[in-house]
N, C-alpha and C positions, 0 to 999 in steps of 0.2 A: 681383546681386540686392540691391534696396534693403532696408534694415533698418528696424525700428520702434524709434524712439528717444524717450525721455522726458527732458526737461531742465527743471529748476527754476531760478527766478531769471533769467528770460529778458528782462526789460524793459530791461535795460541791461548794460554791462560785458561780461564773459566770456560769460555766458549768451546775450546778444543776438547776439554774434558766432558762437557755436556753432550756434545755430538756422540761420543763414544758410549756414554751411559744410556742414552735413548736408543742407539742402534742395538746395543747388546740386549736391551729389554724388548726388542721386536717392533719398535716404532719406526716410522718412515720419517726421515729428516732431510730438510733442505738447509744446507749449511752455507751461509753467505759471509764472504770476507773479501777484502781487496786481494789477498793472497789465498787462492783456493788450493794451492799445492799441498800443504800439510795434511789436510783432510783427504784429498784425492790419494795421497800416498799410503793411507791406511787401508785402502781398498775394502771399505765396509759395505756389505750389501745393504740395500734399502737406504743408502745415503746418497743424495745428489749434492754436488758442490760446484758452484761456478763463481767466477770473479764478480764481485758486487761492491760498488763504492756508493755509500749513502749520499755523497755529494753530487752524484751523477744522475741527472733527471731521467736519462734514457734507461738506466739500470732497473728502475721500478717496473718498466713494461716487461722486462725479461721475467721478473718474478710473477707478475700477473699472468703472462703467457704460460709459464710453467704450471701454475696452479690450475689454470683452465684446461690445459692439455693432459695433465697427469693425475691430479688429485680431486679437483672440483670443490673440495672444502679443506679448511684448516682448523685444527683443534687448539693448537697452542702456538703463540708467537712470543719469543723471548728476545726482547730488545736489549742485547748484551754489549754491542759494539760501543766503544767509547774512545774519545781523544782526551789525553791528559797533558796539560801544560803547566809546568812549574816555573814561574817567572815573576819577578817583582812587578807589581801593578804599573809602576811608573814607566817600565820598559815594554809593556805589553801593547802592541799596536792594535788598531781596530781590525785589521785583517786577521791577526792571530785570534782575537776574541771571536771573530766571525767563524773561523775554521773550527773552533771548539764547539760553538753553538750549532754549526751546520751538521756536525756528526751527532752531538749529544742531545740536541733538541729538535731541529728541523727534520733530521733523518729519522728519528724515532716517530715523529708525528706523521711524516709522509708514508713510511712503510706501514704503519698501523692503519692509515687511511686506505691504502691499497689493498691490505689483507682483510679488513673488516667485512666487505661484502661476501667473503667466502666463509665467514664464521657463523656458528649457530648458537643456540641458547646454552650449550654446555662448554663453549669455547673460553679460552683464558688468555688475556694479554698480560705478560709479566715484563716489567721494565726494570732494568738494573740501575739503581741510583747509588748514591754514596752518603755515608754518615755526614760528610762535609756539607751536603746539601740540606741537611735537616736543621730547621730553625732552632737556635738555642744550643746546638751541639758545639763541641770544641772546634775552632777554626784555625787554619794554618796560613801564614803569609805565603804568597806566591801562587795561590790557588783560586785567585778572584774569578777567572774565566771558567775554570773547571767546576768548582763547587757551586757557583751560581747557576751554571747550566744544569747541574744535577738537582738543584732546587726546583728548577723550571719543570722538569719531567715529573716531579712529585705532584705539583698542582695540576699539570696536564692530566695525569692519571685520575685524579679526583673529578676533574671536569668530564672526562670521557665516561667514567662510571655513571655519572649523573645523566649525561646526554643519551646514553645507550641503555639506561636501566630497564626499559621495556623489552629489550632484545634478549635479555638473559646472558649476554656476554659479560664476563667478569674482567675487570681491570685492577691490577694490583702492582705495587712498586716496592722493591726491596732496597733499603739503604744499607749497603755493605760497609763494614769496617775494613781495616787494612787486610788485604789478602796478598800473599806472596806470588806475584805475577811478574812477567817481563815488563809490563807497563809500569808497575810500581817501582821496579828496579831502575828503570830508565829515569823516572822522575825523582826518585829518592835513593841514589846509589848507596848500598850498604845497609839500608834499613831492613830489619828482619820482622816480617809480619807474623802474627800468632797463628794465622790460618793458611793452609795450602789451597791452591786452585782446585784440586780434586775434592777436598773437604767441603769447600763452598759449593762446587758444582753438584755434589750429592744433595746438599740442602735445596738448592734451586730446582734440581730434577724432581725431588719429591713435592716441593711446593707448587711447581707448575702443573703437576698432575692432579694434586688434591686440594690446594689452597683455596680454589674458587668455590669449594663446597662451604667454606666458612667465612671467606672475605670477599668484599668488592669495594673498590674505591679506597683501599687501605694502604697506608705506609707501614711496613714492618722493618724495624731496625734489627739488622742481622749482624750483631757485633758483640763479642764477648769482652770487649775492653773499651776504654776511652783513651785515645780515639778509636 
């Protein structure tokens, strides 16, 4: 039986690969990204893609309407979209900090809140965090806004698992190590990560379909290196 999957941040990197993995396995996907063209250009059947900005309050209504009119329920939500800023803390303005948090924290919270009423006891919310957001992990200068925002969604996941534990819906968060994506290249030009976007997407694909049988309210560190 195909499932109904919503994925954010699908125009490139891990999200772009995830959409294709789910589509090829016969699942229905709603792919959300500010730039919907890369997914639309793939012409995948059972994939719907429209422009969606996590910072736009009106955009959430579009998602709600789509689910109501087409699906009625959602099995998996993958909060994958992220904003990465690499800048010395002394030069990071409040508005830059806010921009990162709006995507990485507020957007995750709001989309989850909008989708939850359509979920049932076997549904799974998977949020993509970063090793930099894990307490006690190796930290890097320049990532004050990014890594602290990724720490926030780890705790948010734990809180939601507790608040919704009677519902049977599972909430888990994956802290990824370095993955070779366009976002990483933009922030750290020339750095070569040990893991490709497709390799990581394959792990997340499997985890989102099966991980809720074993985990709820858990942080899993998905990294084969330090960092």
